Phi, psi and omega in degrees: 000143176223118183204168181259147171220146175283147176273122181056033179077004182271106184289353173272358178229085184256142173235146174273149181231126178252118183257140174253166182294338182273010183075007171282153179210160171230144172258149181176206180238151181224125184260012181104340178222333183232129173266124180248107184288147175247359178227160168287180176293127176246172181234134190273352175213159183239030182250220180209157178076006180266122186209155169050046181289156176220150177260148178286137178249359184239053176289160180296151178307132180088350178268105186265009179292146169258110187249135185236149175226139183242149175287125178263107180280073186236133175295138181233068183297139178083357179264153180276033178207167181249116181064194191196185174244146169288166178293147178296146179233152177263133186259146174209160173254124181234145174279121181242180178296340178262004183112190179286130184223153174283130180240148183232133176227149178299142176294149183298334185295347180304326182260024178297329184227099182247152177270313180215152174232127177242134183215150179221150169230148180050050180267128174262122180259115180257155175303131180094350179260158178213094182294345181265009182304130178095347179278128186230138178164176182236352183235115185217152165234112185248130178237134182214143170229122187216157168253128188291340174059228181266358181293143175280326178200160170224155188217130167262136177237130178227125179052034181081358179261131188250135170254117189244133170253123180262118187293311185292323180276345185054049181231152175241141183222151177197132173054038178087355179260130181236130181223152177287138177209077181286149176299153172245120185053039175085359185236143172251131177251128181231145165224132183233120177253120187245129173234178181299318186247001182216157172220130184238123186249127179240128183237139175052058177057039173091002176295331171248128172233119190230079177278134187217150169289151177255035189294343181263010181288153184269346184091352177296123187272357174286138179247163183207159172223118182222167175218164178232151169079002181163219180223153176236154180243125178259115171300320178208149176210123179230128177245108176265113175273120190265151177274139177292145175280349183276128180303135177086359180247000000 
Protein backbone atom coordinates (compact mmCIF):
# COMPACT_ATOMS: atom_id res chain seq x y z
CA UNK A 1 0.00 0.00 0.00
CA UNK A 2 1.08 3.58 -0.74
CA UNK A 3 -1.05 6.43 0.63
CA UNK A 4 -0.97 9.83 2.34
CA UNK A 5 -1.80 10.70 5.95
CA UNK A 6 -1.77 14.05 7.77
CA UNK A 7 0.72 14.48 10.62
CA UNK A 8 -1.12 15.14 13.89
CA UNK A 9 -4.30 15.76 11.89
CA UNK A 10 -2.79 18.73 10.02
CA UNK A 11 -3.81 18.41 6.36
CA UNK A 12 -1.18 21.04 5.47
CA UNK A 13 1.50 18.60 6.61
CA UNK A 14 1.01 15.35 4.70
CA UNK A 15 3.39 12.42 4.46
CA UNK A 16 3.26 9.43 2.15
CA UNK A 17 3.51 6.00 3.67
CA UNK A 18 4.82 2.89 1.93
CA UNK A 19 3.70 -0.35 3.61
CA UNK A 20 5.26 -3.78 3.21
CA UNK A 21 3.70 -7.19 3.75
CA UNK A 22 5.80 -7.71 6.90
CA UNK A 23 4.13 -4.67 8.60
CA UNK A 24 7.24 -2.59 7.95
CA UNK A 25 6.73 0.90 6.58
CA UNK A 26 8.60 4.02 5.47
CA UNK A 27 7.46 7.63 5.54
CA UNK A 28 8.43 10.08 2.83
CA UNK A 29 7.33 11.97 -0.28
CA UNK A 30 5.92 10.75 -3.59
CA UNK A 31 5.95 12.83 -6.79
CA UNK A 32 3.75 10.54 -8.85
CA UNK A 33 6.54 8.28 -10.03
CA UNK A 34 9.26 8.13 -7.34
CA UNK A 35 8.86 7.54 -3.59
CA UNK A 36 11.62 9.22 -1.57
CA UNK A 37 11.79 7.91 2.01
CA UNK A 38 12.57 10.22 4.92
CA UNK A 39 12.77 7.41 7.49
CA UNK A 40 14.37 3.97 7.66
CA UNK A 41 12.07 0.97 7.73
CA UNK A 42 9.87 1.17 10.82
CA UNK A 43 7.37 -1.34 12.15
CA UNK A 44 3.71 -0.63 12.68
CA UNK A 45 3.04 -3.29 15.28
CA UNK A 46 4.87 -5.00 18.09
CA UNK A 47 2.99 -8.28 18.19
CA UNK A 48 3.08 -11.49 16.20
CA UNK A 49 1.16 -13.24 13.45
CA UNK A 50 0.28 -9.92 11.74
CA UNK A 51 0.97 -10.11 7.99
CA UNK A 52 -0.03 -8.83 4.53
CA UNK A 53 -2.27 -6.01 5.75
CA UNK A 54 -4.33 -3.93 3.33
CA UNK A 55 -6.18 -0.63 3.65
CA UNK A 56 -9.78 -0.10 2.60
CA UNK A 57 -10.28 2.13 -0.43
CA UNK A 58 -14.09 2.18 -0.51
CA UNK A 59 -15.04 4.04 2.67
CA UNK A 60 -18.44 5.71 2.89
CA UNK A 61 -18.71 9.25 1.43
CA UNK A 62 -17.38 11.74 3.96
CA UNK A 63 -15.51 9.09 5.96
CA UNK A 64 -11.89 10.17 5.70
CA UNK A 65 -10.44 7.46 7.93
CA UNK A 66 -7.68 5.24 6.62
CA UNK A 67 -8.69 1.78 7.86
CA UNK A 68 -6.45 -1.27 7.71
CA UNK A 69 -7.00 -4.96 8.28
CA UNK A 70 -4.27 -7.56 8.73
CA UNK A 71 -4.09 -11.28 8.21
CA UNK A 72 -3.79 -13.00 11.60
CA UNK A 73 -1.62 -16.06 11.14
CA UNK A 74 -3.26 -17.80 14.08
CA UNK A 75 -4.28 -21.43 14.38
CA UNK A 76 -8.07 -21.82 14.69
CA UNK A 77 -8.67 -25.43 15.77
CA UNK A 78 -12.26 -26.64 15.58
CA UNK A 79 -13.35 -23.77 13.35
CA UNK A 80 -14.76 -24.15 9.81
CA UNK A 81 -12.00 -21.88 8.43
CA UNK A 82 -8.22 -21.64 8.35
CA UNK A 83 -6.68 -18.73 10.30
CA UNK A 84 -8.42 -15.35 10.56
CA UNK A 85 -8.17 -11.55 10.34
CA UNK A 86 -7.31 -9.14 13.12
CA UNK A 87 -9.85 -6.42 13.90
CA UNK A 88 -9.77 -3.39 11.56
CA UNK A 89 -7.83 -0.39 12.86
CA UNK A 90 -7.85 3.30 12.04
CA UNK A 91 -4.44 4.69 11.08
CA UNK A 92 -2.91 8.06 11.92
CA UNK A 93 0.49 9.74 11.98
CA UNK A 94 1.42 11.20 15.37
CA UNK A 95 4.48 13.04 16.58
CA UNK A 96 6.05 10.98 19.38
CA UNK A 97 9.27 11.22 21.39
CA UNK A 98 10.87 9.11 18.64
CA UNK A 99 9.58 11.25 15.77
CA UNK A 100 6.53 10.87 13.54
CA UNK A 101 5.15 7.35 13.78
CA UNK A 102 2.23 5.35 12.44
CA UNK A 103 -0.40 4.74 15.13
CA UNK A 104 -3.28 2.25 15.14
CA UNK A 105 -6.52 2.36 17.12
CA UNK A 106 -9.56 0.07 16.93
CA UNK A 107 -12.34 1.34 14.72
CA UNK A 108 -15.33 2.70 16.67
CA UNK A 109 -17.63 0.15 15.06
CA UNK A 110 -16.17 -2.60 17.29
CA UNK A 111 -18.65 -1.56 19.99
CA UNK A 112 -21.69 -1.31 17.67
CA UNK A 113 -23.25 -4.37 19.30
CA UNK A 114 -22.56 -4.85 23.00
CA UNK A 115 -24.11 -7.22 25.52
CA UNK A 116 -23.13 -5.26 28.66
CA UNK A 117 -21.15 -2.13 29.46
CA UNK A 118 -19.39 -1.68 32.82
CA UNK A 119 -17.70 1.63 33.62
CA UNK A 120 -15.86 3.37 36.46
CA UNK A 121 -14.30 6.80 36.99
CA UNK A 122 -11.75 7.80 39.64
CA UNK A 123 -11.32 4.17 40.66
CA UNK A 124 -8.61 3.27 43.18
CA UNK A 125 -7.33 -0.25 42.64
CA UNK A 126 -5.82 -1.73 45.80
CA UNK A 127 -3.85 -4.94 46.24
CA UNK A 128 -6.30 -7.79 46.78
CA UNK A 129 -9.28 -6.11 45.06
CA UNK A 130 -10.85 -7.03 41.70
CA UNK A 131 -13.46 -4.58 40.40
CA UNK A 132 -14.25 -6.95 37.51
CA UNK A 133 -15.21 -9.79 39.85
CA UNK A 134 -18.22 -11.69 38.54
CA UNK A 135 -17.91 -10.51 34.92
CA UNK A 136 -17.79 -13.51 32.65
CA UNK A 137 -17.30 -13.74 28.88
CA UNK A 138 -14.88 -14.24 26.01
CA UNK A 139 -15.40 -11.16 23.80
CA UNK A 140 -14.43 -7.75 25.20
CA UNK A 141 -13.27 -4.26 24.34
CA UNK A 142 -11.64 -2.74 27.44
CA UNK A 143 -10.56 0.89 27.70
CA UNK A 144 -8.50 2.22 30.60
CA UNK A 145 -6.54 5.30 31.58
CA UNK A 146 -4.54 4.95 34.77
CA UNK A 147 -1.72 6.22 36.94
CA UNK A 148 0.34 3.31 38.27
CA UNK A 149 0.78 5.05 41.64
CA UNK A 150 2.52 2.86 44.22
CA UNK A 151 1.60 -0.44 42.57
CA UNK A 152 4.45 -2.60 41.35
CA UNK A 153 2.32 -4.11 38.60
CA UNK A 154 -1.25 -4.49 37.46
CA UNK A 155 -2.82 -7.28 35.46
CA UNK A 156 -5.90 -7.85 33.32
CA UNK A 157 -6.85 -11.51 32.87
CA UNK A 158 -9.07 -12.85 30.09
CA UNK A 159 -9.72 -16.58 29.54
CA UNK A 160 -6.72 -17.28 31.77
CA UNK A 161 -4.46 -15.08 29.60
CA UNK A 162 -2.87 -12.16 31.45
CA UNK A 163 -1.89 -8.69 30.26
CA UNK A 164 0.60 -7.30 32.80
CA UNK A 165 1.92 -3.75 33.23
CA UNK A 166 5.26 -3.58 35.08
CA UNK A 167 5.65 -0.20 36.79
CA UNK A 168 9.42 -0.06 37.27
CA UNK A 169 10.24 -1.31 33.77
CA UNK A 170 7.37 0.66 32.19
CA UNK A 171 6.59 -2.39 30.08
CA UNK A 172 3.52 -4.34 29.10
CA UNK A 173 3.59 -8.08 28.50
CA UNK A 174 1.26 -10.80 27.29
CA UNK A 175 1.76 -14.37 26.11
CA UNK A 176 5.56 -14.06 26.15
CA UNK A 177 5.69 -10.74 24.27
CA UNK A 178 7.12 -7.74 26.18
CA UNK A 179 6.97 -4.13 24.94
CA UNK A 180 7.83 -0.69 26.27
CA UNK A 181 4.89 1.50 27.30
CA UNK A 182 6.03 4.53 29.33
CA UNK A 183 3.40 6.85 30.85
CA UNK A 184 2.65 10.12 29.07
CA UNK A 185 2.21 12.99 31.54
CA UNK A 186 1.95 10.39 34.28
CA UNK A 187 -0.82 8.37 32.63
CA UNK A 188 -0.96 5.11 30.68
CA UNK A 189 -3.78 4.68 28.18
CA UNK A 190 -4.77 1.13 27.23
CA UNK A 191 -7.35 -0.49 24.99
CA UNK A 192 -7.57 -4.30 24.82
CA UNK A 193 -9.72 -6.14 22.27
CA UNK A 194 -10.25 -9.79 23.22
CA UNK A 195 -11.57 -12.59 20.99
CA UNK A 196 -11.50 -16.37 21.38
CA UNK A 197 -8.21 -16.81 19.49
CA UNK A 198 -6.67 -13.33 19.56
CA UNK A 199 -5.91 -10.44 21.87
CA UNK A 200 -4.98 -6.97 20.58
CA UNK A 201 -3.37 -4.41 22.90
CA UNK A 202 -3.30 -0.71 22.05
CA UNK A 203 -1.25 1.68 24.19
CA UNK A 204 -1.14 5.46 24.46
CA UNK A 205 -3.68 6.17 21.72
CA UNK A 206 -2.21 3.67 19.31
CA UNK A 207 1.49 4.47 19.64
CA UNK A 208 1.76 0.81 20.68
CA UNK A 209 -0.14 -1.80 18.67
CA UNK A 210 0.43 -5.34 19.96
CA UNK A 211 -1.70 -7.98 18.17
CA UNK A 212 -1.19 -11.48 19.53
CA UNK A 213 -2.59 -15.00 19.35
CA UNK A 214 -4.41 -16.07 22.51
CA UNK A 215 -3.34 -19.67 22.11
CA UNK A 216 -2.25 -20.10 25.73
CA UNK A 217 -5.65 -19.16 27.19
CA UNK A 218 -7.36 -21.65 29.49
CA UNK A 219 -10.91 -21.00 28.35
CA UNK A 220 -11.94 -19.74 31.83
CA UNK A 221 -14.47 -17.02 31.04
CA UNK A 222 -14.07 -15.05 34.30
CA UNK A 223 -12.08 -11.85 33.86
CA UNK A 224 -10.15 -9.85 36.44
CA UNK A 225 -8.17 -6.69 37.13
CA UNK A 226 -5.67 -6.83 40.00
CA UNK A 227 -2.50 -5.11 41.17
CA UNK A 228 0.44 -5.91 43.43
CA UNK A 229 2.59 -3.95 45.88
CA UNK A 230 0.38 -0.89 46.37
CA UNK A 231 -2.44 0.91 44.60
CA UNK A 232 -3.14 2.36 41.15
CA UNK A 233 -5.67 5.03 40.16
CA UNK A 234 -7.90 4.72 37.13
CA UNK A 235 -9.19 8.01 35.73
CA UNK A 236 -11.52 5.87 33.64
CA UNK A 237 -12.20 2.20 33.04
CA UNK A 238 -14.79 0.82 30.59
CA UNK A 239 -15.45 -2.84 29.88
CA UNK A 240 -17.58 -3.42 26.77
CA UNK A 241 -18.77 -7.00 26.58
CA UNK A 242 -19.26 -7.69 22.88
CA UNK A 243 -21.86 -9.76 21.10
CA UNK A 244 -20.66 -12.64 18.93
CA UNK A 245 -21.26 -12.36 15.19
CA UNK A 246 -21.99 -16.10 15.08
CA UNK A 247 -25.71 -16.99 15.25
CA UNK A 248 -26.66 -18.63 18.53
CA UNK A 249 -23.55 -17.43 20.41
